[in-house]
RODO-2510 file (C-alpha; in nm, 4 decimals, decimal comma):
residues 393
     n   res          X          Y          Z
     1     m     0,0000     0,0000     0,0000
     2     k     0,2970     0,2277    -0,0602
     3     i     0,2089     0,5785    -0,1755
     4     a     0,3136     0,6508    -0,5317
     5     k     0,0995     0,9575    -0,5934
     6     e     0,1528     1,3071    -0,4685
     7     n    -0,1688     1,4932    -0,3901
     8     k    -0,4083     1,5276    -0,1013
     9     a    -0,6900     1,3294    -0,2636
    10     d    -0,4602     1,0313    -0,3086
    11     y    -0,3491     1,0415     0,0544
    12     l    -0,7143     1,0391     0,1595
    13     e    -0,7710     0,7412    -0,0681
    14     i    -0,4853     0,5559     0,1031
    15     a    -0,6250     0,6409     0,4476
    16     s    -0,9713     0,5225     0,3438
    17     s    -0,8237     0,1925     0,2230
    18     l    -0,6420     0,1507     0,5526
    19     a    -0,9609     0,2297     0,7436
    20     k    -1,1459    -0,0460     0,5562
    21     e    -0,8718    -0,2898     0,6523
    22     f    -0,8745    -0,1781     1,0161
    23     a    -1,2536    -0,2107     1,0299
    24     k    -1,2302    -0,5847     0,9633
    25     t    -1,0775    -0,6490     1,3060
    26     a    -1,1884    -0,3409     1,5032
    27     i    -1,4324    -0,5302     1,7276
    28     e    -1,1926    -0,8159     1,8007
    29     r    -0,9034    -0,5799     1,8719
    30     d    -1,1149    -0,3634     2,1018
    31     k    -1,1918    -0,6711     2,3088
    32     r    -0,8296    -0,7806     2,3122
    33     g    -0,6580    -0,4472     2,3745
    34     g    -0,2796    -0,4458     2,3598
    35     t    -0,0639    -0,3372     2,0682
    36     a    -0,2048    -0,3079     1,7157
    37     k     0,1207    -0,4317     1,5616
    38     f    -0,0211    -0,5391     1,2260
    39     e    -0,2118    -0,2142     1,1814
    40     r     0,0876    -0,0031     1,2817
    41     d     0,2982    -0,1863     1,0251
    42     l     0,0406    -0,1102     0,7577
    43     l     0,0752     0,2589     0,8439
    44     r     0,4516     0,2276     0,8135
    45     e     0,4227     0,0624     0,4734
    46     s     0,1746     0,3231     0,3491
    47     g     0,4289     0,6062     0,3637
    48     l     0,1791     0,8271     0,5469
    49     l     0,4099     0,8660     0,8459
    50     s     0,6222     1,1131     0,6466
    51     l     0,3334     1,3399     0,5430
    52     m     0,4536     1,6439     0,7413
    53     i     0,8190     1,6069     0,6475
    54     p     0,9326     1,8530     0,3753
    55     k     0,9990     1,7035     0,0322
    56     s     1,3570     1,8290     0,0539
    57     l     1,4073     1,5941     0,3501
    58     g     1,2404     1,2933     0,1907
    59     g     0,8804     1,3489     0,3008
    60     k     0,5526     1,4423     0,1333
    61     g     0,5541     1,8116     0,2219
    62     e     0,1919     1,8175     0,3431
    63     d     0,0358     2,0365     0,6110
    64     w    -0,1619     1,9979     0,9317
    65     k    -0,4940     2,0148     0,7504
    66     t    -0,4079     1,6993     0,5564
    67     v    -0,2859     1,5158     0,8653
    68     l    -0,6005     1,6085     1,0575
    69     q    -0,8284     1,5040     0,7728
    70     l    -0,6619     1,1629     0,7583
    71     t    -0,6700     1,1280     1,1366
    72     r    -1,0444     1,1870     1,1289
    73     e    -1,0869     0,9320     0,8493
    74     l    -0,9071     0,6622     1,0478
    75     a    -1,1015     0,7484     1,3632
    76     k    -1,4303     0,6628     1,1944
    77     v    -1,3414     0,2949     1,2347
    78     d    -1,0648     0,2931     1,4971
    79     g    -1,0180     0,5677     1,7540
    80     s    -0,6996     0,4096     1,8899
    81     i    -0,5169     0,3894     1,5577
    82     a    -0,6222     0,7448     1,4729
    83     h    -0,4883     0,8651     1,8084
    84     l    -0,1524     0,6950     1,7476
    85     f    -0,1352     0,8330     1,3942
    86     g    -0,2024     1,1898     1,5050
    87     y     0,0334     1,1671     1,8013
    88     h     0,3113     1,0387     1,5780
    89     f     0,3055     1,3800     1,4104
    90     l     0,2714     1,5624     1,7418
    91     c     0,5936     1,3985     1,8610
    92     l     0,7755     1,4230     1,5280
    93     t     0,7043     1,7929     1,4732
    94     s     0,8089     1,8698     1,8306
    95     v     1,1596     1,8551     1,6857
    96     h     1,0671     2,1561     1,4721
    97     l     0,9250     2,3338     1,7781
    98     f     1,2036     2,2598     2,0265
    99     g     1,5058     2,1414     1,8305
   100     s     1,7798     2,3019     1,6257
   101     p     1,7670     2,3095     1,2433
   102     f     2,0337     2,0375     1,2396
   103     q     1,8337     1,8127     1,4730
   104     k     1,5195     1,8642     1,2674
   105     e     1,6964     1,7792     0,9425
   106     m     1,8622     1,4693     1,0853
   107     l     1,5506     1,3264     1,2535
   108     y     1,3131     1,4137     0,9701
   109     k     1,5394     1,2492     0,7121
   110     e     1,5815     0,9386     0,9237
   111     t     1,2052     0,9126     0,9833
   112     a     1,1283     0,9419     0,6110
   113     e     1,3969     0,6948     0,5051
   114     k     1,3101     0,4275     0,7620
   115     n     0,9343     0,4878     0,8082
   116     l     0,9905     0,5422     1,1789
   117     f     0,6892     0,5471     1,4103
   118     w     0,7209     0,7954     1,6984
   119     g     0,5802     0,7501     2,0481
   120     n     0,5737     0,9709     2,3542
   121     a     0,6864     0,9788     2,7135
   122     f     0,6134     1,3478     2,7459
   123     n     0,3161     1,3799     2,9837
   124     p     0,3660     1,7338     3,1276
   125     r     0,1690     1,6572     3,4453
   126     d     0,3906     1,3626     3,5381
   127     e     0,7156     1,4777     3,6977
   128     n     0,8407     1,1328     3,7976
   129     l     1,1144     1,1163     3,5356
   130     l     1,4353     1,2795     3,6588
   131     l     1,7503     1,3792     3,4754
   132     k     2,0756     1,3807     3,6700
   133     k     2,4445     1,3960     3,5917
   134     e     2,6714     1,1080     3,6885
   135     n     3,0411     1,0983     3,5986
   136     s     2,9970     1,3592     3,3233
   137     q     2,7017     1,1659     3,1745
   138     w     2,3321     1,2505     3,1753
   139     i     2,1154     0,9736     3,3218
   140     l     1,7353     0,9338     3,3127
   141     s     1,5693     0,7603     3,6067
   142     g     1,2028     0,7207     3,6963
   143     k     0,8867     0,6714     3,4951
   144     k     0,6245     0,8397     3,2796
   145     s     0,2531     0,7616     3,2604
   146     f     0,0036     0,7968     2,9738
   147     c     0,2745     0,7269     2,7168
   148     s     0,0541     0,6819     2,4101
   149     g     0,2274     0,5034     2,1249
   150     a     0,5446     0,4178     2,3141
   151     m     0,5038     0,0455     2,2500
   152     d     0,6290    -0,0577     1,9049
   153     s     0,7763     0,2871     1,8395
   154     s     1,1246     0,3668     1,7102
   155     r     1,1716     0,7056     1,8753
   156     l     1,0432     0,8485     2,2028
   157     l     0,9847     1,2148     2,2716
   158     i     1,0493     1,2625     2,6427
   159     s     1,0313     1,5375     2,9015
   160     a     1,2224     1,5048     3,2273
   161     k     1,2514     1,7099     3,5437
   162     s     1,5976     1,8507     3,6012
   163     g     1,7872     2,1128     3,7944
   164     f     1,6981     2,3711     3,5308
   165     d     1,3993     2,6042     3,5497
   166     r     1,2028     2,3967     3,2977
   167     p     1,1824     2,0345     3,1876
   168     v     1,4451     1,8956     2,9541
   169     i     1,2966     1,7751     2,6261
   170     a     1,4758     1,5104     2,4227
   171     v     1,4382     1,2402     2,1570
   172     i     1,5853     0,8951     2,2196
   173     p     1,5674     0,5519     2,0548
   174     t     1,2910     0,3447     2,2119
   175     n     1,5140     0,0373     2,2294
   176     r     1,7840     0,2033     2,4409
   177     k     1,9114    -0,0038     2,7298
   178     g     1,7178     0,0585     3,0495
   179     i     1,3860     0,1552     2,8863
   180     i     1,1019    -0,0759     2,9895
   181     i     0,7622    -0,0194     2,8287
   182     q     0,4989    -0,1737     3,0491
   183     d     0,1867    -0,3341     2,9078
   184     d    -0,0324    -0,1840     3,1806
   185     w    -0,2865     0,0269     2,9901
   186     d    -0,6255    -0,1007     3,1105
   187     s    -0,8703     0,1795     3,0310
   188     f    -1,2175     0,0816     2,9112
   189     g    -1,1633     0,3034     2,6047
   190     q    -0,8898     0,3725     2,3492
   191     r    -0,7757     0,0225     2,4310
   192     q    -0,5025    -0,0043     2,1672
   193     t    -0,3218     0,3248     2,2244
   194     d    -0,0711     0,1580     2,4607
   195     s    -0,1010     0,4631     2,6843
   196     g     0,0627     0,2932     2,9804
   197     t     0,3825     0,3444     3,1770
   198     v     0,7410     0,3688     3,0569
   199     i     1,0146     0,2927     3,3098
   200     f     1,3583     0,4502     3,2727
   201     n     1,6157     0,2470     3,4609
   202     e     1,9402     0,4479     3,4539
   203     v     1,9012     0,5362     3,0856
   204     l     2,1813     0,7263     2,9125
   205     l     2,0830     1,0568     2,7508
   206     k     2,3341     1,1960     2,5016
   207     n     2,3921     1,5692     2,4733
   208     e     2,2941     1,5763     2,1065
   209     e     1,9573     1,4160     2,1876
   210     v     1,8461     1,7142     2,3963
   211     l     1,6367     1,9509     2,1847
   212     d     1,8489     2,2559     2,2493
   213     h     1,6665     2,5282     2,0566
   214     y     1,4026     2,5167     2,3304
   215     e     1,6578     2,6284     2,5864
   216     q     1,8165     2,8938     2,3676
   217     d     1,5029     3,0834     2,2649
   218     l     1,3124     3,1260     2,5886
   219     q     1,1049     3,4216     2,4689
   220     g     0,9559     3,2638     2,1568
   221     l     0,5949     3,1483     2,1596
   222     f     0,6332     2,8993     1,8757
   223     p     0,7165     2,5980     2,0999
   224     t     0,3944     2,6540     2,2961
   225     l     0,1964     2,5556     1,9857
   226     r     0,2520     2,1936     2,0837
   227     t    -0,0518     2,2355     2,3083
   228     h    -0,2645     2,3562     2,0174
   229     i    -0,1464     2,0684     1,7989
   230     a    -0,2372     1,8074     2,0594
   231     q    -0,5789     1,9641     2,1191
   232     t    -0,6632     1,9825     1,7494
   233     i    -0,5577     1,6229     1,6891
   234     l    -0,7922     1,5038     1,9634
   235     v    -1,0750     1,7188     1,8253
   236     h    -1,0446     1,5315     1,4962
   237     v    -1,0112     1,1929     1,6640
   238     m    -1,3350     1,2509     1,8575
   239     l    -1,5173     1,3902     1,5547
   240     g    -1,4166     1,0872     1,3480
   241     v    -1,5318     0,8473     1,6199
   242     a    -1,8685     1,0247     1,6368
   243     e    -1,9090     1,0140     1,2591
   244     g    -1,8218     0,6455     1,2580
   245     a    -2,0808     0,5772     1,5281
   246     f    -2,3446     0,7673     1,3310
   247     e    -2,2776     0,5605     1,0184
   248     e    -2,2840     0,2330     1,2122
   249     a    -2,6157     0,3297     1,3692
   250     k    -2,7625     0,4291     1,0341
   251     n    -2,6622     0,0992     0,8760
   252     y    -2,8110    -0,0958     1,1677
   253     t    -3,1365     0,1013     1,1660
   254     k    -3,1836     0,0430     0,7951
   255     n    -3,1014    -0,3262     0,7960
   256     v    -3,1731    -0,4710     1,1408
   257     t    -3,3926    -0,2523     1,3633
   258     r    -3,7594    -0,3496     1,3804
   259     p    -4,0361    -0,0896     1,4134
   260     w    -4,1898    -0,0493     1,7581
   261     l    -4,5193    -0,2347     1,7976
   262     t    -4,7308     0,0818     1,8444
   263     s    -4,5497     0,2925     1,5853
   264     n    -4,7950     0,2029     1,3082
   265     v    -4,5138     0,2007     1,0509
   266     e    -4,3823    -0,0890     0,8454
   267     d    -4,0113    -0,0304     0,9003
   268     a    -3,7866     0,1493     1,1483
   269     t    -3,6724     0,4074     0,8961
   270     s    -4,0285     0,5436     0,8803
   271     d    -4,0624     0,5949     1,2551
   272     p    -4,1010     0,9732     1,3143
   273     y    -3,9153     0,9593     1,6445
   274     t    -3,6229     0,7762     1,4870
   275     i    -3,6165     1,0283     1,2039
   276     r    -3,6110     1,3135     1,4576
   277     h    -3,3122     1,1584     1,6372
   278     y    -3,1184     1,1333     1,3135
   279     g    -3,2064     1,4897     1,2174
   280     e    -3,0887     1,6333     1,5477
   281     l    -2,7670     1,4312     1,5532
   282     f    -2,6925     1,5234     1,1927
   283     v    -2,7223     1,8945     1,2711
   284     q    -2,4895     1,8598     1,5706
   285     l    -2,2334     1,6678     1,3658
   286     k    -2,2354     1,9234     1,0863
   287     a    -2,1914     2,2112     1,3317
   288     s    -1,9018     2,0312     1,5001
   289     e    -1,7482     1,9510     1,1627
   290     a    -1,7475     2,3199     1,0694
   291     l    -1,5871     2,4181     1,4000
   292     a    -1,3256     2,1434     1,3644
   293     q    -1,2397     2,2783     1,0201
   294     n    -1,2030     2,6260     1,1704
   295     a    -0,9620     2,4791     1,4255
   296     a    -0,7559     2,3092     1,1548
   297     d    -0,7366     2,6329     0,9547
   298     a    -0,6370     2,8323     1,2625
   299     l    -0,3666     2,5829     1,3583
   300     q    -0,2202     2,5850     1,0085
   301     y    -0,2112     2,9664     1,0115
   302     v    -0,0217     2,9990     1,3404
   303     w     0,2083     2,7117     1,2440
   304     g     0,3146     2,9178     0,9443
   305     k     0,3956     3,2164     1,1643
   306     e     0,6699     3,0212     1,3451
   307     w     0,8951     3,2530     1,5493
   308     t     0,6996     3,5670     1,4539
   309     l     0,3913     3,4335     1,6358
   310     t     0,2344     3,6882     1,8723
   311     e     0,0562     3,6214     2,1993
   312     q    -0,2703     3,7519     2,0541
   313     e    -0,2476     3,5244     1,7504
   314     r    -0,1710     3,2263     1,9673
   315     g    -0,4542     3,3098     2,2058
   316     e    -0,7152     3,3556     1,9331
   317     c    -0,6104     3,0255     1,7790
   318     g    -0,6491     2,8624     2,1203
   319     i    -1,0036     2,9961     2,1524
   320     t    -1,0937     2,8630     1,8074
   321     i    -0,9601     2,5192     1,8997
   322     a    -1,1269     2,5235     2,2425
   323     t    -1,4607     2,6160     2,0832
   324     a    -1,4292     2,3208     1,8473
   325     k    -1,3336     2,0884     2,1300
   326     v    -1,6331     2,1825     2,3442
   327     s    -1,8715     2,1320     2,0539
   328     v    -1,7132     1,8075     1,9347
   329     a    -1,6907     1,6571     2,2846
   330     k    -2,0575     1,7279     2,3572
   331     t    -2,1699     1,6100     2,0155
   332     a    -1,9613     1,2933     2,0288
   333     l    -2,0968     1,1981     2,3713
   334     e    -2,4503     1,2630     2,2470
   335     v    -2,4098     1,0618     1,9264
   336     t    -2,2387     0,7645     2,0900
   337     n    -2,5094     0,7508     2,3577
   338     r    -2,8213     0,8216     2,1501
   339     m    -2,7196     0,5808     1,8747
   340     f    -2,8819     0,3067     2,0832
   341     d    -3,2147     0,4920     2,0780
   342     v    -3,2276     0,4529     1,7007
   343     m    -3,1020     0,0943     1,6947
   344     g    -3,2934    -0,0757     1,9749
   345     a    -3,2275    -0,3333     2,2455
   346     r    -3,0679    -0,5973     2,0237
   347     a    -2,7886    -0,3536     1,9393
   348     t    -2,6526    -0,3938     2,2909
   349     s    -2,5362    -0,7464     2,2043
   350     a    -2,1688    -0,7909     2,2894
   351     r    -2,0965    -0,9201     1,9408
   352     y    -2,1404    -0,5684     1,7992
   353     q    -1,9319    -0,3819     2,0584
   354     y    -2,1181    -0,0631     1,9670
   355     d    -2,0389     0,0683     2,3119
   356     r    -1,6744     0,1027     2,2026
   357     f    -1,7577     0,4372     2,0397
   358     w    -1,8898     0,5834     2,3656
   359     r    -1,6065     0,4291     2,5693
   360     n    -1,3456     0,5881     2,3412
   361     i    -1,5082     0,9309     2,3594
   362     r    -1,5645     0,9166     2,7338
   363     t    -1,1988     0,8271     2,7878
   364     h    -1,0825     1,1301     2,5890
   365     t    -1,3168     1,3783     2,7541
   366     l    -1,2005     1,2861     3,1033
   367     h    -0,8355     1,3655     3,0305
   368     d    -0,9094     1,7304     2,9577
   369     p    -1,2383     1,8569     3,1126
   370     i    -1,4293     2,0883     2,8790
   371     e    -1,5488     2,2972     3,1750
   372     y    -1,2103     2,4702     3,1723
   373     k    -1,2352     2,5242     2,7977
   374     i    -1,5744     2,6877     2,8496
   375     r    -1,4237     2,9083     3,1207
   376     d    -1,1509     3,0252     2,8811
   377     i    -1,4036     3,0853     2,6029
   378     g    -1,6297     3,2830     2,8360
   379     n    -1,3415     3,4997     2,9549
   380     w    -1,2565     3,5701     2,5911
   381     a    -1,6167     3,6387     2,4892
   382     l    -1,6849     3,8708     2,7833
   383     n    -1,3471     4,0236     2,8681
   384     s    -1,1382     3,9710     2,5494
   385     k    -0,8776     3,7852     2,7551
   386     v    -0,6771     3,5162     2,5824
   387     p    -0,6207     3,1922     2,7777
   388     e    -0,3226     3,1449     3,0018
   389     i    -0,0505     2,9395     2,8342
   390     t    -0,0581     2,5913     2,9865
   391     p    -0,0025     2,2348     2,8594
   392     y    -0,3790     2,2264     2,7881
   393     s    -0,4508     2,5780     2,6593
***
């Protein structure tokens, strides 16, 4: 499934083909959990992992809007794979945000040449990974939680607490001696994101692996866009999951659902209450889709500003993304819950695993409560105040 063409429509075609393949085993894999090794290898073989890498460095030279569109397409059938796909680019492009031009060129070229899959051990809220100096060498000791994509990755983006006034950010090979990736992710949703714990047992960190531009340019706002990237990726993951749930429900209603005994209609698709449900959910999905597109456009704009980015531009982009996230989160929870109202009792059979859509959405929404997004949006709407810069805003 190697990409031979060079335009956005062809990349979407490849992603759609992958999604069809992933759909064949989505139910079984959701039950099993663990690492989606076969599916990750298909992504490697597709060439899509180099989408954001410039053509001059061996990549496809695409933008965030393309990556987000493909992430959403994959999420329609598999929220976990879509999450890993999007986070690969979050970790990879962090080199552009935090690293030197030399580091970016080296790591981008290597990723394109070898189809490397990136994972993370970055969790900004977890300060249990420490960096210390021993006999003139830097040593990593401790652990990181919620390390999505670490399993079966080639490179890890890490953040570690140190004696400096901010975390040290670095990129290291996943197979380095002393790194132990634990298979301990047991959430009821996003079951194949491998978002468990990574243990660092006296792991060597080389000087050249530290992303040094981050330390040299303390005043620039460009590195803080990592927050916006992560938020926008998850917006598109959740939107795709909701759209996938809607399509599954529609197919079931048309082909399986029986009309209620007092409905006085011959088939479920003629039931006025069922029709109303679909109408309302469709409107919510279309509104969320438009807001998600606004978020993608805003992210691409500020990404292009790079080191000339202003606080106002960053803040307005953050509000656009937060608005999309609030809408998408609410819509996705509504769709993945109400889908059972239009399918009926038999749809709760374990063989369908239709609850996986709700479980995936619920898992995402708990990691970043939308109440705080609404607070930021309200402060902007009423007082024209941009959000405080944090790992989530």
